[in-house]
N, C-alpha and C positions, 0 to 999 in steps of 0.2 A: 492417556490424552495429555495435552500441553507439555510435551517433551521439548526441551530447549535445544535448538540447533546449535552445536559446537563449531562446526565447519561452515563458514560464511564464504566459502570460495564460490565464485560464479558457477563453476561446473556442479558443486553439491546443490546449491539452492535451486537452480533450474531443473535438477533431477528431482528434487523434493516437491517442487511446486511446477509442474509441467505447463507449458503454454505461457511463460514468463520470460522476462528479460531482466537483469540486475540493472537497477537505476543507480544506486548509491550504496556505499558501505560507510557507516558512520560509527562513532565509538559504541553506542548503546544498542543499534539495530542496523539491519540492511533493509533497503526498499527494493521492491520488485515491482514491474508494471506488466499487466496482462495484455495480450494481443487481441483485444475485443474492441468493438465500436464504443462501448461504454467505457469511459475513463475509469480504470481500476488499478489501484495500487494496493501492494501487500506489504506490511511491516513485520519483520522477523526480528524479534528481540534477541539479544545475545546472553541475556539474564533472565532468571525466573521473575515472574511478577509476583513475588511472595509477600510483599509488604506494601503499604500505601505510598512510601516514598518511591519505589521503583515504578509502581503504577502511575502515579502523578508525574513523574518525569517523562515516561513514554507519552502519556497522552497530552501532556504540555507540549512537547516538541511536536507532535503530530498536529496538534491544533494550531500552533505557530505556522507550520507548512501549509495547512489548509488556508489560513487567512491570506498568506502571500500568494497562494495559487488563485484565490478568488479575486484578490485585488488586481494582480497583474494579467490574468488569463481570462477573466470573465467567468470562472467556474462558479456555479450557483450552489444548488441544494446538493447535499451529500449524505451519505449513510456511512457510519463508522461502527464496525462491529467485530467482536471476537467470538467467532462461532467454533470452529475446529471440530465439527462433527464429521467431516469428511476426510480430513488430514490431521494426524495426531501431533504434529508439530506446532508449537506455539506461534501463532501469527494473527494479525488483525487486518481487516479489510477496509479500505477507504475507497468508496465508489462515488463518483459525481454523476448525479442523476439528472434527466430531463424529461419532461412530458413527452418527448419525441423519441426517447429511447426504446428499444425493443422489448424491454421487460416491464415498462411503465404500465401500471403503478405497483407492481408486484415486486417483492425483494429479487434482486438479480440472482442471488444464490438459489432461488426456488425455480429459476427458468434456465439453469445451466443444461446444456452448453450454449453460451451466447454466441452470436455470429463472430467468426474470427476476422480480424482486420490486421493483416500483415502490416508492420510499419507503425501501428498505433503506439506500441511500446517506446519505439524510438522518439516519436514526437512527445510522448507524455514525459520521457526520461529527460529531454531538453528543457521541458518546462520546469520539472522538478529540480534539476540542477541549478537552474536560473534562480528559482525560488530559494534554494538552500543558500546560495551566495548572498541573496538579499537578506536573509533571516540570521546571517552570521553562522554559517555551518560549524565553525569551530566551536561554538557554544553547545552544538547538538552533539 
């Protein structure tokens, strides 16, 4: 469990995490978006989360991105989880929820597969890239 992905090429990431699109590659992690109606991002760390500093760095950067997405795109309630029961590669899920989404009120990972929505990852990707620019992506 929690094997670190060393090859962050788009081809490798989408093979390891099917049904996703690469959104961004940053110094500490890559971001993928799922093609679902529920806005769903996956963060793939490039280093193990073996101490408090690496864990704080990752979660801090994710929370900065979340706050920017909430401010600029009206994203509301969200779930952030490191589960890894179905996929051995180290990753975290960020899912923006709504009382109107197809899995509500259950956790989305208990209701998979969610309804596919081609193009959802592209729209989410644009929002994330804009948010990264606003949060000074160079610091991430």
